C-alpha positions as a printed Julia matrix, in Angstrom:
763×3 Matrix{Float64}:
 -12.77  192.18   -79.81
 -12.89  189.54   -82.17
 -16.01  189.48   -84.67
 -17.15  185.96   -82.77
 -16.65  187.36   -79.39
 -19.23  189.34   -77.38
 -18.51  191.3    -74.1
 -21.45  190.9    -71.37
 -24.42  191.48   -73.47
 -27.18  194.15   -72.28
 -30.55  192.21   -70.9
 -33.83  192.7    -71.36
 -36.9   191.63   -69.29
 -40.45  191.36   -71.2
 -43.56  189.12   -69.47
 -41.07  187.53   -67.18
 -38.57  186.27   -70.12
 -34.96  187.63   -70.18
 -33.54  188.46   -73.55
 -30.64  189.52   -75.6
 -30.91  192.23   -78.16
 -29.74  189.47   -81.5
 -27.07  192.23   -82.81
 -25.24  191.69   -79.75
 -24.63  187.58   -80.65
 -22.21  186.33   -82.93
 -21.86  186.87   -86.4
 -22.52  183.51   -86.65
 -25.82  183.54   -85.12
 -26.94  185.12   -87.69
 -28.91  183.01   -89.93
 -27.47  182.7    -93.49
 -28.52  182.04   -97.39
 -27.41  178.05   -98.27
 -27.67  177.31  -101.98
 -30.18  178.97  -104.67
 -33.19  181.07  -103.79
 -35.87  178.91  -103.71
 -39.16  179.63  -106.03
 -41.97  178.59  -103.39
 -44.32  176.23  -104.82
 -46.13  174.84  -101.63
 -48.65  176.67   -99.86
 -50.76  175.76   -96.96
 -53.23  178.22   -94.61
 -55.61  177.77   -91.78
 -57.45  181.15   -90.73
 -55.09  183.82   -90.23
 -52.16  181.35   -90.23
 -50.32  180.62   -93.78
 -47.05  179.36   -95.11
 -45.15  179.14   -98.23
 -42.33  177.02   -98.53
 -39.92  175.91  -101.12
 -40.66  172.29  -102.76
 -38.9   170.61  -100.06
 -41.15  172.01   -97.53
 -38.07  174.29   -96.44
 -37.55  177.77   -95.93
 -34.23  178.6    -97.12
 -34.73  182.19   -97.71
 -33.55  184.38   -94.23
 -33.58  188.13   -94.98
 -35.12  190.8    -97.03
 -32.1   191.38   -98.9
 -30.56  188.16   -99.68
 -32.95  185.45   -99.19
 -36.46  184.57  -100.86
 -38.56  187.1    -99.71
 -41.98  185.35  -101.1
 -41.64  181.97   -98.27
 -42.39  182.09   -94.78
 -44.61  181.44   -91.92
 -47.32  184.37   -91.59
 -50.1   185.61   -89.19
 -51.34  189.09   -88.38
 -49.6   190.18   -91.52
 -46.18  189.31   -89.58
 -43.26  186.56   -91.0
 -43.13  184.58   -87.49
 -40.64  182.0    -89.42
 -37.98  182.97   -92.4
 -35.77  180.08   -92.04
 -36.98  176.21   -91.92
 -34.54  174.25   -93.01
 -33.82  170.81   -92.88
 -30.3   169.14   -93.56
 -28.69  165.47   -93.21
 -25.3   165.62   -92.51
 -24.98  169.47   -93.25
 -26.28  168.79   -96.59
 -29.79  169.21   -98.23
 -32.12  165.84   -99.32
 -32.69  165.15  -102.42
 -36.65  165.81  -103.1
 -38.68  162.26  -104.43
 -42.06  163.84  -104.39
 -44.16  166.28  -102.61
 -47.89  168.32  -102.46
 -50.42  170.72  -100.1
 -52.89  169.18  -102.16
 -54.97  169.14   -98.98
 -54.45  173.07   -98.45
 -53.83  173.0    -94.8
 -50.99  170.53   -94.68
 -47.79  169.82   -96.53
 -45.94  165.95   -97.39
 -42.89  165.66   -98.92
 -40.93  162.6    -99.59
 -36.97  163.07   -99.69
 -34.16  160.69   -99.12
 -29.89  161.48   -98.93
 -27.44  162.51  -100.89
 -24.32  160.42  -100.63
 -22.6   161.93   -97.82
 -19.6   159.37   -97.19
 -18.65  155.4    -98.19
 -20.73  154.83   -94.51
 -23.92  156.23   -96.08
 -24.9   155.42   -99.97
 -26.81  157.88  -101.73
 -30.96  157.23  -101.58
 -30.37  154.75   -98.98
 -32.6   156.82   -95.94
 -35.86  157.67   -96.63
 -37.62  161.32   -95.2
 -40.88  161.85   -94.97
 -42.23  165.33   -93.89
 -45.47  165.97   -92.89
 -46.55  169.74   -92.12
 -49.95  170.91   -90.87
 -51.54  174.44   -89.46
 -54.1   174.14   -86.77
 -53.58  177.49   -84.89
 -49.84  176.68   -84.88
 -47.28  174.71   -86.98
 -46.92  170.77   -86.06
 -44.34  168.92   -88.23
 -43.62  165.32   -87.82
 -40.72  163.97   -89.73
 -39.95  160.01   -89.89
 -36.85  159.14   -90.96
 -36.08  155.22   -92.15
 -32.57  153.42   -92.89
 -33.26  151.0    -95.97
 -29.47  149.8    -96.06
 -28.68  146.22   -94.87
 -26.99  147.12   -92.23
 -26.78  150.25   -89.45
 -26.04  154.13   -90.01
 -25.23  157.08   -88.16
 -25.78  160.18   -89.27
 -26.32  163.65   -88.12
 -29.86  165.42   -88.94
 -30.92  168.97   -88.08
 -33.6   171.34   -88.51
 -32.22  175.26   -88.62
 -34.44  177.8    -88.02
 -35.1   181.75   -88.15
 -37.51  184.4    -87.4
 -37.53  188.22   -88.57
 -40.87  189.23   -87.76
 -41.02  191.18   -90.75
 -44.56  193.36   -91.67
 -45.87  191.59   -94.89
 -45.49  195.05   -96.29
 -41.77  194.91   -96.15
 -42.29  191.26   -97.72
 -44.01  193.26  -100.64
 -41.28  196.04  -101.06
 -42.19  198.62   -98.35
 -39.25  200.37   -96.92
 -39.15  201.51   -92.99
 -37.09  204.01   -91.03
 -37.02  201.94   -88.27
 -37.68  198.31   -87.38
 -37.57  197.04   -83.33
 -35.08  194.69   -82.43
 -35.03  190.88   -82.49
 -33.99  189.14   -79.31
 -32.49  185.75   -77.94
 -34.79  184.53   -75.17
 -31.52  183.67   -72.53
 -33.65  181.98   -69.9
 -35.98  178.58   -69.83
 -37.52  176.26   -67.42
 -37.04  173.04   -67.05
 -39.61  170.62   -66.42
 -39.28  170.82   -62.75
 -39.77  174.38   -62.64
 -36.07  175.36   -62.22
 -34.94  178.67   -64.44
 -32.28  177.66   -66.4
 -29.85  180.12   -68.33
 -28.87  179.97   -71.86
 -26.63  182.39   -73.31
 -26.97  181.27   -77.17
 -23.64  180.21   -77.3
 -22.9   176.91   -75.57
 -24.81  173.68   -77.01
 -27.26  172.08   -74.51
 -25.75  168.49   -73.27
 -25.76  165.92   -75.87
 -27.72  163.97   -73.33
 -30.68  166.01   -71.98
 -32.35  164.84   -69.26
 -35.63  162.61   -69.77
 -37.35  165.05   -67.48
 -36.18  168.13   -69.42
 -38.44  169.19   -72.75
 -36.18  171.28   -75.4
 -37.71  174.39   -76.18
 -36.54  177.54   -78.69
 -37.57  181.26   -78.6
 -37.1   183.37   -81.11
 -38.25  186.89   -80.29
 -38.89  190.83   -81.74
 -39.65  193.84   -79.65
 -41.46  195.96   -82.32
 -41.56  200.11   -82.55
 -44.87  199.78   -80.79
 -43.33  197.55   -77.71
 -45.08  194.55   -78.41
 -43.29  191.51   -78.0
 -43.97  188.74   -80.53
 -42.27  185.02   -80.02
 -42.07  181.78   -82.12
 -41.96  179.11   -79.8
 -40.89  175.68   -80.65
 -41.24  172.66   -78.58
 -39.82  169.33   -79.48
 -41.91  166.15   -79.13
 -40.66  162.45   -79.6
 -37.32  162.83   -79.26
 -35.45  166.12   -78.13
 -32.53  167.39   -80.08
 -28.92  166.36   -78.89
 -27.71  169.28   -78.64
 -28.29  173.02   -80.52
 -26.09  175.33   -82.1
 -27.52  178.66   -82.48
 -31.05  178.2    -83.84
 -30.12  174.74   -85.07
 -31.22  171.36   -83.3
 -29.51  169.09   -84.28
 -30.11  164.91   -83.54
 -27.63  162.31   -83.87
 -29.37  159.12   -85.39
 -28.3   155.92   -85.26
 -30.82  153.85   -87.03
 -30.62  149.66   -87.53
 -31.16  148.37   -90.75
 -35.18  148.93   -92.05
 -35.69  150.51   -88.6
 -37.51  154.2    -88.41
 -37.29  157.2    -86.18
 -39.79  159.48   -85.32
 -39.02  163.32   -84.65
 -41.18  166.56   -84.38
 -42.29  169.68   -83.34
 -44.72  172.22   -82.45
 -44.64  176.5    -83.14
 -46.65  178.37   -81.83
 -46.99  182.18   -82.76
 -47.35  184.54   -79.52
 -48.13  188.41   -78.94
 -47.52  190.21   -75.68
 -47.66  186.23   -74.2
 -50.77  185.52   -75.8
 -51.7   183.55   -79.15
 -51.26  185.12   -82.28
 -53.64  183.06   -83.92
 -56.54  181.1    -83.31
 -56.15  179.36   -80.67
 -55.57  175.55   -81.11
 -56.75  172.66   -78.77
 -54.19  170.17   -80.57
 -50.63  169.23   -79.24
 -49.85  166.88   -81.72
 -49.54  166.79   -85.49
 -51.94  163.71   -85.38
 -54.37  165.64   -83.73
 -54.38  169.24   -85.23
 -55.27  167.22   -88.69
 -58.16  165.48   -87.03
 -58.77  168.94   -86.25
 -59.03  169.85   -89.11
 -60.07  167.02   -90.9
 -63.28  167.54   -88.7
 -63.93  170.69   -89.09
 -63.54  170.78   -93.37
 -65.97  167.9    -93.0
 -68.46  170.03   -91.05
 -68.13  172.67   -93.85
 -68.98  169.8    -96.27
 -71.62  168.97   -94.94
 -73.54  172.63   -94.76
 -72.96  173.24   -98.33
 -74.53  172.61  -101.17
 -72.87  169.6   -102.69
 -72.55  170.41  -107.03
 -71.35  167.26  -108.76
 -71.27  166.66  -112.33
 -71.01  163.16  -114.6
 -67.76  163.93  -115.5
 -64.75  163.61  -113.37
 -62.68  166.44  -114.17
 -65.48  168.67  -113.31
 -65.76  167.0   -110.34
 -62.47  167.99  -109.26
 -62.4   171.24  -109.97
 -65.48  171.97  -108.09
 -63.81  169.36  -104.98
 -61.14  171.61  -104.87
 -63.4   174.98  -105.35
 -65.35  173.55  -102.13
 -61.79  173.08  -100.03
 -60.57  175.97  -101.02
 -63.31  178.45  -100.14
 -63.2   176.27   -96.33
 -59.52  177.24   -96.37
 -60.01  180.78   -97.4
 -62.16  181.43   -94.28
 -60.79  183.58   -91.59
 -61.86  185.01   -88.09
 -62.54  188.34   -87.45
 -64.05  188.59   -83.95
 -66.73  186.28   -83.78
 -67.71  185.78   -87.82
 -65.73  184.4    -90.32
 -65.61  186.38   -94.13
 -63.15  184.69   -96.86
 -60.03  186.3    -97.46
 -58.81  187.61  -100.7
 -56.02  185.35  -101.49
 -53.04  183.7   -100.38
 -49.76  184.68  -100.08
 -50.25  188.6   -100.08
 -54.41  189.26   -99.4
 -54.39  187.09   -96.45
 -56.77  189.71   -94.86
 -60.1   191.34   -95.11
 -60.89  193.12   -97.89
 -63.93  194.67   -98.92
 -64.48  194.21  -102.55
 -62.9   191.31  -102.27
 -65.31  189.34  -100.02
 -68.57  191.25  -101.08
 -67.65  189.68  -104.45
 -66.51  186.32  -103.28
 -70.34  185.95  -101.22
 -72.36  186.81  -104.01
 -70.84  184.44  -105.97
 -71.24  181.63  -103.44
 -75.13  182.3   -102.44
 -75.92  179.3   -104.2
 -73.19  177.44  -102.39
 -73.64  178.42   -98.8
 -75.29  181.96   -98.0
 -73.63  181.96   -94.18
 -70.68  183.32   -96.18
 -73.04  186.14   -96.97
 -74.54  187.02   -94.15
 -70.99  187.14   -91.71
 -69.38  188.69   -94.54
 -72.02  191.19   -94.47
 -71.61  191.37   -90.58
 -68.49  191.76   -90.41
 -68.02  195.03   -92.82
 -70.57  196.49   -91.26
 -69.07  196.23   -88.23
 -66.06  198.68   -89.51
 -68.56  201.01   -91.9
 -66.92  204.29   -91.73
 -68.27  207.06   -89.15
 -66.01  210.1    -89.3
 -63.79  212.33   -92.11
 -60.27  210.95   -92.01
 -57.82  211.62   -95.03
 -55.01  208.96   -93.7
 -57.65  206.54   -93.84
 -59.93  207.65   -96.54
 -62.7   207.24   -94.5
 -66.05  208.6    -94.44
 -69.33  208.26   -92.3
 -70.96  205.13   -94.17
 -68.41  203.98   -96.4
 -67.39  200.05   -96.68
 -63.51  199.51   -96.05
 -60.91  198.44   -98.45
 -58.66  196.88   -95.91
 -58.04  195.64   -93.23
 -54.08  194.93   -91.54
 -52.65  194.05   -88.25
 -49.5   194.07   -88.57
 -46.36  196.52   -87.17
 -46.27  198.9    -89.96
 -50.21  199.43   -89.07
 -50.01  199.56   -85.91
 -47.48  202.17   -85.81
 -49.56  204.14   -88.49
 -46.8   203.9    -90.88
 -49.69  202.59   -93.23
 -53.58  203.23   -93.37
 -54.37  200.08   -92.86
 -56.45  200.59   -90.28
 -58.71  199.74   -91.69
 -58.26  201.59   -94.98
 -61.27  203.03   -96.78
 -59.46  203.78  -100.14
 -62.42  201.75  -102.09
 -65.3   203.42  -104.75
 -66.97  199.95  -105.16
 -67.54  198.05  -101.97
 -70.51  200.56  -100.87
 -72.63  200.02  -103.34
 -71.68  196.13  -103.63
 -72.47  195.63  -100.11
 -75.94  197.07  -100.89
 -76.22  194.47  -103.83
 -74.98  191.47  -101.2
 -77.19  192.8    -99.18
 -80.43  193.04  -101.21
 -79.05  189.48  -102.67
 -78.68  187.52   -99.15
 -81.93  188.51   -98.57
 -83.38  186.72  -101.84
 -81.88  183.95  -101.01
 -83.07  183.64   -97.39
 -85.67  186.03   -95.92
 -83.54  186.45   -93.54
 -85.55  189.02   -92.04
 -83.39  189.23   -88.4
 -80.38  190.01   -90.18
 -82.34  192.94   -92.56
 -83.74  194.56   -89.89
 -80.4   194.53   -88.04
 -78.56  195.48   -90.68
 -81.34  198.29   -92.36
 -79.31  201.28   -90.22
 -76.24  200.64   -92.32
 -77.94  200.05   -95.9
 -78.89  203.37   -94.75
 -75.67  205.31   -94.17
 -74.23  203.62   -97.31
 -76.72  204.85   -99.51
 -76.25  208.29   -97.96
 -72.24  207.71   -98.86
 -73.16  207.07  -102.07
 -75.62  210.2   -102.33
 -73.4   212.82  -101.06
 -71.0   211.78  -103.83
 -73.79  211.86  -106.49
 -74.34  215.26  -105.55
 -70.83  216.45  -105.72
 -69.79  215.1   -109.08
 -73.42  213.24  -110.48
 -71.09  210.15  -110.67
 -69.6   208.04  -108.03
 -65.91  209.07  -108.91
 -62.45  208.09  -106.68
 -59.85  210.52  -106.21
 -56.68  209.63  -103.79
 -56.6   211.92  -100.56
 -54.39  209.3    -98.25
 -50.44  209.81   -99.46
 -49.69  205.95   -98.81
 -53.21  205.2   -100.26
 -54.18  203.69  -103.69
 -54.13  205.76  -106.97
 -56.67  203.61  -108.72
 -59.73  202.45  -106.39
 -61.75  200.34  -108.46
 -61.49  196.55  -108.68
 -58.64  197.1   -111.47
 -56.03  199.5   -108.62
 -52.69  198.84  -110.24
 -51.28  202.62  -111.46
 -51.3   202.13  -115.22
 -54.41  200.79  -115.87
 -56.54  203.52  -116.21
 -55.58  204.46  -119.61
 -57.3   205.91  -123.03
 -57.06  204.83  -126.26
 -53.28  206.46  -126.8
 -52.19  204.1   -123.97
 -52.14  207.19  -121.83
 -53.3   207.49  -117.84
 -56.53  209.33  -117.18
 -55.97  211.99  -114.52
 -58.99  211.84  -111.56
 -61.85  212.08  -110.33
 -62.52  208.43  -112.0
 -66.09  207.89  -112.58
 -65.51  204.34  -113.39
 -68.34  202.28  -115.69
 -68.94  199.35  -114.07
 -69.13  201.35  -110.59
 -72.54  203.73  -112.01
 -74.02  200.12  -112.91
 -73.46  199.01  -109.32
 -74.73  202.38  -107.95
 -78.01  201.83  -110.1
 -78.51  198.2   -108.94
 -78.29  199.2   -105.73
 -80.69  201.92  -106.11
 -83.21  199.45  -107.59
 -82.36  196.54  -105.02
 -82.42  198.79  -102.03
 -86.07  200.03  -103.62
 -87.94  197.02  -103.33
 -86.3   196.42   -99.5
 -87.98  200.4    -99.09
 -90.68  199.18  -100.12
 -91.47  196.38   -98.29
 -90.88  198.11   -95.25
 -92.92  200.33   -95.83
 -90.41  203.28   -96.49
 -92.71  204.6    -99.67
 -90.63  207.92   -99.7
 -87.25  206.3   -100.09
 -88.25  203.42  -102.71
 -89.8   205.79  -105.01
 -86.85  208.18  -104.74
 -84.31  205.3   -105.38
 -86.26  204.68  -108.23
 -86.34  207.94  -109.71
 -82.52  208.08  -109.17
 -81.81  205.12  -111.32
 -83.98  206.02  -113.17
 -81.93  209.04  -114.06
 -78.62  207.54  -113.63
 -79.61  205.12  -116.13
 -80.15  208.07  -118.69
 -77.23  210.25  -117.99
 -74.99  207.33  -118.19
 -76.06  205.84  -121.6
 -75.43  209.3   -122.98
 -72.15  210.41  -121.26
 -70.63  206.58  -121.17
 -71.58  205.74  -124.41
 -68.47  205.69  -127.42
 -70.74  205.95  -130.8
 -67.65  205.8   -133.28
 -67.29  202.46  -131.01
 -70.78  201.45  -130.46
 -69.1   200.65  -126.84
 -68.93  201.76  -123.81
 -66.14  203.53  -122.02
 -63.98  202.85  -119.46
 -64.79  205.48  -117.32
 -65.03  209.54  -117.24
 -61.78  211.6   -116.31
 -61.3   214.63  -114.11
 -63.02  216.99  -116.63
 -65.8   214.41  -117.94
 -64.02  212.87  -120.74
 -64.64  209.49  -121.56
 -61.82  207.06  -121.04
 -61.97  205.7   -124.23
 -60.65  202.34  -124.14
 -61.6   198.73  -124.91
 -61.83  196.92  -121.64
 -63.61  194.29  -119.73
 -65.1   196.71  -117.5
 -68.27  197.46  -119.03
 -69.33  193.55  -119.13
 -69.93  193.96  -115.28
 -72.83  196.0   -116.57
 -74.84  193.79  -118.41
 -76.62  191.94  -115.59
 -77.52  195.06  -113.79
 -79.83  196.34  -116.21
 -78.19  199.66  -116.98
 -77.58  199.9   -120.24
 -80.18  200.52  -122.85
 -81.2   196.74  -124.9
 -79.76  197.75  -127.81
 -76.42  199.16  -126.38
 -75.72  195.67  -123.73
 -76.3   193.52  -126.83
 -73.39  195.99  -128.81
 -71.03  195.4   -125.41
 -71.72  191.68  -125.3
 -70.9   191.48  -128.52
 -67.16  193.4   -128.66
 -66.11  191.15  -125.79
 -66.08  188.75  -127.78
 -64.3   189.97  -130.37
 -60.73  188.53  -130.99
 -59.19  191.36  -129.61
 -60.69  190.4   -126.16
 -61.57  187.19  -126.02
 -58.22  184.63  -126.19
 -60.32  181.47  -126.07
 -59.59  181.15  -122.81
 -61.13  183.85  -121.62
 -61.64  187.88  -122.1
 -59.22  190.19  -121.69
 -58.68  192.94  -119.28
 -58.13  195.12  -121.91
 -58.01  194.99  -125.89
 -54.89  193.48  -127.74
 -55.6   196.39  -129.98
 -54.0   199.16  -127.42
 -51.29  200.45  -127.15
 -50.89  199.89  -123.64
 -51.96  196.13  -124.04
 -49.34  193.98  -122.1
 -50.68  190.01  -121.85
 -48.34  190.07  -118.84
 -49.99  193.41  -117.6
 -51.61  192.84  -114.11
 -54.38  194.63  -115.49
 -53.61  195.71  -119.09
 -54.17  192.43  -121.07
 -53.94  189.57  -118.69
 -57.29  187.69  -118.37
 -59.38  187.7   -114.82
 -61.41  184.26  -114.06
 -63.92  186.34  -111.79
 -63.83  189.23  -114.08
 -65.2   186.73  -116.7
 -67.59  185.13  -114.25
 -69.57  188.39  -113.78
 -69.13  188.7   -117.57
 -70.9   185.62  -118.33
 -73.6   186.11  -115.75
 -74.4   189.12  -118.07
 -74.21  187.26  -121.14
 -76.42  184.69  -119.97
 -79.11  187.39  -118.7
 -79.45  188.9   -121.93
 -79.9   185.12  -124.07
 -76.56  184.86  -125.13
 -76.31  181.35  -123.74
 -74.06  179.59  -126.17
 -71.69  182.95  -125.81
 -71.9   182.67  -122.18
 -71.15  178.85  -122.28
 -68.31  179.59  -124.41
 -66.45  181.41  -121.83
 -67.54  179.01  -119.29
 -65.74  176.35  -121.21
 -62.6   178.39  -121.83
 -62.4   178.84  -118.02
 -63.1   175.18  -116.69
 -60.4   174.32  -119.58
 -57.71  176.4   -118.45
 -59.08  175.67  -114.51
 -58.31  171.8   -115.55
 -54.52  172.74  -117.06
 -53.48  174.46  -113.39
 -51.92  172.6   -110.15
 -54.68  170.76  -108.41
 -57.02  172.08  -110.36
 -57.06  175.26  -108.67
 -58.02  178.75  -110.4
 -55.12  181.43  -110.31
 -56.12  184.79  -109.37
 -55.29  186.11  -113.08
 -53.2   184.25  -115.88
 -51.45  186.03  -118.94
 -53.42  187.37  -122.16
 -51.66  185.34  -124.78
 -53.97  183.52  -127.82
 -55.31  180.01  -126.81
 -53.02  178.05  -129.67
 -53.49  174.07  -130.19
 -52.04  172.17  -127.69
 -50.53  175.0   -125.77
 -51.19  175.67  -122.33
 -52.39  178.89  -120.35
 -49.57  181.22  -119.87
 -49.24  181.53  -116.12
 -48.93  184.66  -114.82
 -45.87  184.79  -112.3
 -47.17  185.76  -108.66
 -50.69  185.23  -108.98
 -52.43  184.59  -105.74
 -53.75  181.15  -105.18
 -55.91  179.82  -103.91
 -57.9   183.59  -104.51
 -61.29  184.11  -103.24
 -62.93  185.33  -106.35
 -60.78  183.36  -108.86
 -62.49  180.43  -106.36
 -65.65  181.98  -106.28
 -65.9   182.02  -110.14
 -66.14  178.24  -110.15
 -69.87  178.07  -108.05
 -70.9   181.34  -109.97
 -70.17  179.88  -113.33
 -72.75  176.79  -112.47
 -74.96  179.09  -110.93
 -74.9   180.69  -114.35
 -75.56  177.24  -116.27
 -78.53  175.86  -113.89
 -79.81  179.67  -113.82
 -80.97  180.16  -110.47
 -83.4   182.91  -109.01
 -84.69  182.92  -106.02
 -87.15  185.21  -104.02
 -87.32  183.84  -100.48
 -89.4   186.1    -99.55
 -92.34  185.12  -101.5
 -91.55  181.1   -101.16
 -89.87  180.57  -104.61
 -87.19  179.81  -106.89
 -87.48  179.84  -110.59
 -85.25  177.7   -112.74
 -85.16  179.76  -115.74
 -83.9   177.5   -119.29
 -80.73  175.79  -117.52
 -78.39  174.72  -120.11
 -75.45  172.31  -119.84
 -72.62  172.87  -121.97
 -71.82  169.91  -123.93
 -69.11  169.03  -122.43
 -71.2   168.04  -119.25
 -74.41  165.21  -119.43
 -75.62  165.67  -115.92
 -75.24  167.58  -112.91
 -76.57  167.55  -109.44
 -77.12  169.92  -106.48
 -78.0   168.19  -103.34
 -78.41  170.3    -99.72
 -79.43  173.42  -102.09
 -80.87  175.98   -99.49
 -82.89  178.78  -100.34
 -84.44  180.79   -97.16
 -85.57  177.72   -94.98
 -86.67  174.96   -97.83
 -83.57  172.22   -98.24
 -83.82  170.41  -101.81
 -81.94  168.36  -104.15
 -81.73  169.41  -108.12
 -81.04  167.12  -110.95
 -80.16  168.12  -114.55
 -79.64  166.19  -117.62
 -78.42  167.48  -121.07
 -80.22  165.68  -124.3
 -79.06  167.46  -127.42
 -79.7   171.35  -126.8
 -82.33  170.84  -124.48
 -81.6   170.34  -120.4
 -83.9   169.12  -118.21
 -84.73  169.64  -114.84
 -86.33  167.99  -112.03
 -86.64  168.34  -108.11
 -85.22  164.97  -106.71
 -85.82  166.28  -103.02
 -87.21  168.69  -100.94
 -87.59  169.22   -97.29
 -89.83  172.34   -96.95
 -92.9   173.77   -98.85
 -91.12  176.19  -101.27
 -92.04  176.28  -104.84
 -90.15  175.55  -107.21
 -91.21  177.02  -111.18
 -89.18  175.34  -114.37
 -89.42  177.75  -116.89
 -87.84  176.89  -120.78
């Protein structure tokens, strides 16, 4: 048997379809790499679906081994498309421009290279538009700008490897399922048509026949996953394997349109949220309508400076894009591409950052995470009763128990952060119904904290699962918990900021308990918080450094590094006043503040690396939490300096979108901030930073239970003269606020109010 011939293949019947295992197809049927490995620069997202392509809108990488692993169409932690390649006469087009500014769509303008004497270079215009709306839609307009009729071949090659997202990220698997090739299709009249995948479809298909292409995979767990491609406007003239080919003839200045829709299916059911659209125009209209509804629900924040408005508008749009459905609720996924999933810590911090924008995000985040709250002891998943999850995944590796993310609970801070958000949400909304509904979850969360405090006096983490995370705070990379010598600390680890979260959770829950006439709980939690504060200021304080230790190690010894972590404590009240001011001052020293933001680790540390994920880089969300702390201490100028650095950095990013992190190099002259190579963008708590910084500037303190909003000493930076908030919700009241700076003073007035909320402006 020659390499390109087959014996009669084994056939498999699944869900009423007939497939051939793809390994029995000829070698020529396997996708191949064409040209250089592209760098992904265009990203689109819709709910649980996201797409990463090169700047041409192509996905040229075709396997984990020899393609670009960072590109593809993903849903439910599975890559449903790992090749999407447009060619003209077998050649790659020439890119003219491309953009993914809308977030849920991509637009590409390209032209032809010189093919032969009959088709000169740059005479054919090709316009691609790709939209995500529960499916992938693409329309291609091909225009002839020459003075004569031209004939040429246009093709699109598809393939799908259906690999798990964790495989794309580098995980190794002992076994995989089987790629399949559909051999039965149906015509419009309903008759069965056998397609062996080798013979081309007729060059002149029947006008009643709708050609389609199905890529399929049967997982180790038996699930059948499919990428179904239906062609629109004009059917392909023929197929060559997974390549659809059109033989085009265009008169001078004639335009023709091609298109297709790709649906992702799992066991014959839609894998993604269901789209009612059939064409790209319908899909785009549906997305724009949903986005407009979202914009109408949120607080509209605008300044008198266009660059600030661009940053704010992008952040509004990205918060819309990052929302993801989990059952009947939506929360924000952590970030694209690797973290388009439910996370505990990330979703909670983002929801807190955006309470001024839309408290509904917080409500639905609380509800979703409560529904997954730990119920049993399970070391594999690190689940414990009352514990809030870290990460939830739906891919094959999770379904087959190769990873513990079903969900995985390896996080030390999500549980106190859930309690903090529970109290914050109530302060903004006075939503008594949600407060009562989630009260049992709050008690269970506090009981989880207390069990750990009784065991080790501080809330610590130590990995139990062999596939779990070694570090389980927000800095969760393997090399980040280091001492002053740059050496790794041994667990169990008690992080400084986590103790502050516990302190804040007890203080805030005590207020709710008092309101609910549970004075026993209120007094107990207040006493425990007071005791924790006393011990914390003794055990974590480095007298010789006049700063707070990163953590305590498994022996109860200080992990003596200068890091950004204690900055999270500044706004939570756990420090004594003098210690809080010492931390605030130290964070702004040159080895920490690089001009754009505060580094994760001092540049004087032996472990410092400006390109390190958590050992010298700068994270916007980390800085936003610190600026709130600086503001709470009355260090307004210092907070505004960090604010300005972060906004300057963001204004220089693609689409004015803050990245997950950037490198810690010093800000010098006209040099732009140095990008971290694989930072997520958009990313949830980086996007949330924009709103938390604006909240810090105007300094709103809601008390919806007592029908009051305090605005305490608002202070606009010098780069903004006016700022307005429209459609701001506090309890049942909706109001518009306007701020105006004159010199060093910022005035505030209530422009409009629908409700009886008391607004108290304090200078």
